[in-house]
C-alpha positions in Angstrom: 0.0 0.0 0.0 2.8 2.4 0.8 5.6 1.8 -1.7 9.2 1.7 -0.5 11.7 4.4 -1.3 12.5 2.6 -4.4 10.6 -0.2 -6.0 13.3 -2.9 -5.9 13.3 -6.2 -4.1 15.4 -6.7 -1.0 18.8 -8.3 -1.4 19.6 -11.8 -0.1 21.0 -10.2 3.0 19.1 -7.9 5.2 19.0 -4.3 3.8 20.7 -2.8 6.8 24.1 -2.1 5.4 25.5 1.2 4.4 23.3 3.5 2.3 23.2 2.0 -1.2 22.0 2.7 -4.7 19.3 0.7 -6.4 18.1 1.3 -9.9 19.8 4.7 -9.8 17.9 6.0 -6.7 19.1 6.0 -3.1 17.2 3.8 -0.8 16.4 5.3 2.6 16.2 2.6 5.2 14.8 5.2 7.6 11.6 5.3 5.5 11.2 1.6 5.6 11.9 1.5 9.3 9.4 4.3 10.0 6.8 2.6 7.9 7.4 -0.6 9.9 6.9 1.3 13.2 3.6 2.6 11.9 2.4 -0.9 11.1 3.6 -2.3 14.5 1.6 0.5 16.2 -1.5 -0.5 14.2 -1.0 -4.2 15.1 -0.6 -3.1 18.7 -4.4 -2.9 18.9 -4.4 -6.7 19.4 -2.9 -6.3 22.8 -5.9 -4.3 24.0 -3.8 -2.0 26.2 -6.5 0.6 27.0 -8.8 -2.2 28.4 -5.9 -3.7 30.4 -5.1 -0.2 31.8 -8.5 0.0 33.4 -7.4 -2.6 35.8 -4.7 -0.2 37.1 -6.7 3.1 37.6 -4.1 4.5 40.0 -1.1 4.0 37.7 0.2 7.0 35.8 2.2 4.8 33.5 -0.8 2.7 32.5 -2.8 5.9 32.1 -0.2 7.2 29.7 -0.2 3.9 27.8 -4.0 3.9 27.6 -4.1 7.4 26.3 -1.6 6.7 23.5 -3.0 3.4 22.3 -6.5 4.6 21.4 -8.1 7.6 19.6 -8.9 10.7 21.6 -12.7 11.3 21.9 -12.6 14.4 19.7 -10.1 17.3 20.2 -6.4 16.5 20.7 -4.0 13.8 19.5 -2.5 10.7 20.9 0.2 8.4 19.5 -2.5 6.2 18.1 -4.0 9.2 16.3 -0.7 9.6 14.4 -0.9 6.2 12.7 -3.1 7.2 9.8 -1.2 10.6 9.2 2.1 8.7 9.2 0.6 6.2 6.6 -0.5 9.0 4.4 2.7 11.1 4.9 4.9 8.1 3.9 3.0 7.7 0.7 4.1 11.2 -0.3 7.6 10.8 1.0 8.2 7.7 -1.1 6.8 9.2 -4.3 9.9 11.3 -5.4 12.1 8.2 -5.1 9.5 6.1 -7.0 9.3 8.7 -9.8 13.1 8.9 -10.1 13.3 5.1 -10.2 10.7 4.8 -12.9 12.4 7.5 -15.0 15.7 5.6 -14.7 13.9 2.6 -16.2 12.9 4.7 -19.1 9.2 5.0 -18.3 7.3 8.1 -19.6 4.7 10.2 -18.0 1.7 8.5 -19.7 2.3 4.9 -18.4 3.2 6.3 -15.0 -0.1 8.2 -14.8 -2.0 5.1 -15.8 -0.3 3.2 -13.1 -1.2 5.9 -10.6 -4.8 5.8 -11.6 -4.9 2.0 -11.3 -3.2 2.2 -7.9 -5.7 4.8 -6.7 -8.7 2.7 -7.7 -7.3 -0.5 -6.2 -6.7 1.3 -2.9 -10.3 2.5 -2.8 -11.7 -0.9 -3.7 -9.5 -2.7 -1.3 -10.5 -0.4 1.5 -14.2 -0.9 0.8 -13.6 -4.7 0.5 -11.9 -4.9 3.9 -14.6 -2.7 5.5 -17.3 -5.0 4.1 -15.9 -8.3 5.5 -18.6 -8.5 8.2 -21.4 -7.0 6.3 -24.2 -8.8 4.4 -23.6 -6.6 1.4 -20.9 -4.2 0.1 -20.3 -1.5 2.8 -19.7 1.6 0.8 -17.6 3.7 3.2 -14.7 6.0 2.3 -13.2 7.0 5.7 -10.8 4.0 5.7 -7.1 4.7 5.5 -6.8 3.0 2.1 -9.7 4.7 0.5 -8.7 8.1 1.9 -5.2 7.7 0.3 -6.7 6.3 -2.9 -9.1 9.3 -3.3 -6.2 11.8 -3.3 -3.4 9.7 -4.8 -3.7 10.8 -8.5 -3.6 14.5 -7.4 -0.5 13.7 -5.3 1.1 11.9 -8.3 0.5 14.9 -10.6 2.0 17.2 -7.9 5.1 14.9 -7.9 6.0 16.4 -11.3 5.5 20.0 -10.2 8.0 22.4 -8.6 8.2 22.5 -4.8 6.7 26.0 -4.9 3.6 24.7 -6.6 3.4 21.9 -4.1 3.5 24.4 -1.2 0.8 26.5 -2.8 -1.4 23.4 -3.3 -0.9 22.6 0.4 -1.8 26.1 1.6 -4.9 26.2 -0.7 -6.1 22.9 0.6 -5.8 23.9 4.3 -7.4 27.4 3.8 -10.2 26.2 1.6 -11.1 23.2 3.8 -11.2 25.5 6.9 -13.3 28.1 5.0 -15.8 25.5 3.9 -16.4 24.3 7.5 -16.5 27.9 8.7 -19.1 28.9 6.1 -21.4 25.9 6.7 -24.1 26.8 9.3 -23.1 25.8 12.8 -25.6 23.7 14.8 -28.0 26.0 16.7 -29.2 25.6 20.3 -32.1 23.5 19.1 -30.0 21.0 17.2 -30.9 17.5 18.4 -27.5 15.9 18.9 -29.0 12.6 20.1 -30.4 12.1 16.6 -26.8 11.8 15.3 -25.4 9.6 18.0 -24.0 12.4 20.2 -25.1 13.1 23.8 -26.9 16.4 24.0 -24.5 17.8 26.6 -21.4 16.0 25.4 -18.4 17.5 27.1 -16.5 17.6 23.8 -19.1 19.8 22.0 -17.8 23.3 21.2 -19.7 26.5 21.7 -19.3 29.7 19.6 -17.3 29.7 16.4 -15.6 26.4 17.0 -19.1 24.7 17.0 -18.7 24.6 13.2 -16.5 21.5 14.0 -18.8 19.7 16.4 -19.3 16.0 15.9 -21.9 14.8 13.4 -23.3 18.3 12.8 -20.7 19.8 10.5 -20.1 20.1 6.8 -18.4 16.6 6.5 -21.4 15.0 8.2 -23.9 16.7 5.9 -21.9 15.7 2.9 -21.9 12.0 3.9 -25.6 12.1 4.7 -26.1 13.0 1.0 -23.2 11.1 -0.6 -23.2 7.8 1.2 -27.0 7.4 0.6 -26.3 7.4 -3.1 -25.0 3.9 -2.7 -27.1 0.8 -1.9 -27.1 0.3 1.9 -28.6 -2.1 4.4 -30.2 1.0 6.0 -30.0 4.7 5.3 -26.8 6.5 6.5 -27.6 8.9 9.3 -24.3 9.4 11.0 -20.9 7.8 11.6 -20.6 6.7 15.2 -17.0 7.8 15.5 -17.6 11.1 13.5 -15.2 9.9 10.7 -16.0 11.3 7.3 -15.3 11.0 3.5 -14.2 14.6 3.0 -11.2 14.0 5.3 -9.5 12.8 2.1 -8.9 16.4 1.2 -6.8 17.4 4.2 -5.3 13.8 4.0 -4.0 14.9 0.6 -2.4 17.8 2.5 -0.6 15.4 4.8 0.6 13.4 1.7 1.9 16.7 0.2 3.8 17.3 3.4 5.4 13.8 2.8 6.0 14.7 -0.8 7.9 17.8 0.3 9.9 15.8 2.8 10.8 13.2 0.2 11.9 15.9 -2.2 14.1 17.4 0.6 15.6 14.0 1.5 16.3 13.3 -2.2 18.2 16.6 -2.6 21.9 17.0 -2.7 22.5 18.9 0.6 24.4 17.1 3.4 22.7 14.6 5.7 23.2 17.0 8.6 21.5 19.8 6.7 18.6 17.4 5.8 18.2 16.4 9.5 18.3 20.0 10.6 15.7 20.9 8.0 13.3 18.1 9.2 13.6 19.2 12.8 12.9 22.9 11.9 10.0 22.0 9.7 8.5 19.6 12.1 8.7 22.0 15.0 7.2 24.8 12.9 4.3 22.7 11.8 3.6 21.5 15.3 3.6 25.1 16.7 1.5 26.4 13.8 -1.2 23.8 14.5 -1.2 24.6 18.2 -1.5 28.4 17.5 -4.6 27.7 15.3 -6.2 26.0 18.2 -5.0 28.3 21.0 -6.3 31.4 19.1 -9.7 29.7 18.5 -9.3 29.7 14.7 -9.5 25.9 14.2 -9.5 23.0 16.6 -7.1 20.0 16.4 -9.6 17.2 15.6 -8.5 14.1 13.7 -11.9 12.6 13.1 -12.7 15.4 10.6 -9.0 16.0 9.9 -9.1 19.7 10.5 -6.5 22.0 8.9 -4.9 22.5 12.3 -4.8 18.8 12.8 -3.0 18.4 9.4 -0.3 20.8 10.6 0.0 19.5 14.2 0.0 15.8 13.3 2.3 16.5 10.3 4.7 18.2 12.7 4.9 15.2 14.9 5.3 12.8 11.9 8.2 14.9 10.5 9.9 15.0 13.9 9.6 11.2 14.2 11.0 10.8 10.7 13.9 13.1 11.7 14.6 10.8 14.6 14.7 7.8 12.3 16.8 9.7 9.7 19.3 10.9 12.3 19.9 7.4 13.8 19.9 5.4 10.6 21.1 7.7 7.8 23.2 10.3 9.6 24.7 8.2 12.5 24.7 5.0 10.4 23.1 2.9 13.2 21.0 0.5 11.1 21.0 -3.0 12.5 18.6 -2.2 15.3 16.0 -1.3 12.7 15.9 -4.7 10.9 12.7 -6.0 12.7 10.9 -2.8 11.6 12.3 -2.9 8.1 10.9 -6.4 7.6 7.5 -5.1 8.5 7.8 -1.8 6.6 8.8 -3.4 3.3 5.6 -5.4 3.2 3.1 -2.9 4.6 0.2 -3.9 2.2 0.6 -7.5 3.3 0.5 -6.8 7.0 -2.4 -4.4 6.6 -4.5 -7.1 4.8 -3.3 -9.7 7.3 -4.5 -7.6 10.2 -8.0 -7.5 8.8 -8.3 -11.1 7.6 -6.0 -13.3 9.7 -6.1 -11.9 13.2 -9.0 -13.9 14.4 -7.7 -17.1 12.8 -4.4 -16.9 14.6 -5.9 -15.6 17.8 -8.4 -18.5 17.9 -5.5 -21.0 17.1 -3.5 -19.6 20.0 -6.5 -19.9 22.4 -7.0 -23.5 21.2 -3.5 -24.7 21.6 -1.8 -22.4 24.0 -4.5 -20.6 25.8 -3.9 -22.2 29.2 -0.2 -21.7 29.0 -0.6 -18.0 28.1 -3.0 -17.5 31.0 -0.8 -19.3 33.5 2.2 -17.2 32.4 0.5 -13.8 32.3 -2.4 -14.0 34.7 -5.9 -13.0 33.7 -5.2 -9.2 33.8 -2.3 -9.2 31.4 -3.5 -12.2 29.3 -4.7 -9.9 26.4 -1.2 -8.3 26.2 0.6 -11.6 25.9 -2.0 -13.0 23.6 -1.9 -10.0 21.3 1.9 -9.9 21.3 1.9 -13.6 20.2 -0.4 -12.8 17.3 2.0 -9.9 16.3 5.0 -12.2 16.6 3.3 -14.7 14.2 2.7 -11.9 11.7 6.3 -10.9 12.0 7.7 -14.4 11.2 5.4 -14.6 8.2 6.7 -11.2 7.0 10.3 -12.4 7.6 9.6 -15.5 5.5 8.3 -13.2 2.7 11.3 -10.9 3.1 13.8 -13.6 2.8 12.1 -14.9 -0.4 11.8 -11.4 -1.9 8.0 -11.6 -1.8 6.8 -8.0 -1.7 3.1 -7.4 -2.0 2.5 -4.2 -3.9 -0.4 -2.3 -5.6 
């Protein structure tokens, strides 16, 4: 789903040696490792850490773990909330390397554009397919990570051939126009029945005043989905999304992918590694602060579930800073071997994404059947979900390692 820095198979030995050339483009192990971390954080849901944390209500450590392993209710951002932005960002970061690799192979713009269109459609259809696994009919929903990336991918690809100035202008226009559209759409009045859209009437996370334009299931994105999703055949009419997620988030998600595109262009440039690292740190810090200023001044709240413009900036800042950490350790310092377990996962991200949707229950049930008593005896009833989930993750990793050693890379 998220292509590697270059589209070449791994060598027989682990790709953790010195920075090397492949097909004329430099492979950045830091991108593969970061991508692997993102997928591991996604798989971490199997350990059910927020539920386990409730058994330790007085523990500050478990409280911190719980906060960062689930989505915040509305405003704010946890580590778990950074998974999807990192997914999207890395798509953009890989694109400059992919384009350079394809040009080295002699491909022209037309075939590359056709490939981008096919990739976008496959991402959209795969996202819908996975979201429909437990439905009696096709569940046409477009807030899934894959569909969100697919909806904006062709635009991202076209921007990959533009100058960086044009890419920056496109990003700014997306953020301003998306904010303006929400600000113009009528805010819910005092008589608005929140219970009709799955929100408690006096929900503590509801805004008042200008920021109420971004209240849950009463904003522009919700109104759009009430119209758009009901154009498709459904088991029952769409009234609201329980989590407040929306289709229109693909627009600012494209903004996040453009941030990744800019980062990729920067990392592909000819300045020194130290300058690249410094640029990432400065950019990440600036984005983070700009997002916070938008919220502190009451201009725009940081809300992931509708992917507000300030959330694009704030989450983008954190993602860039995390990338800077990986780049500094792996590319600048040259400390690569520690990242091998993450690289194994990151180089087959589409495989692990599909596995997490289709094979988790199979392996979980098999573990219960054959080793359930042993896991319970070793961990105790409270920590049993942690050990059980970690065992499922370990099985996934060994499958990915087997694929890695045999150069089996699942791509779209």
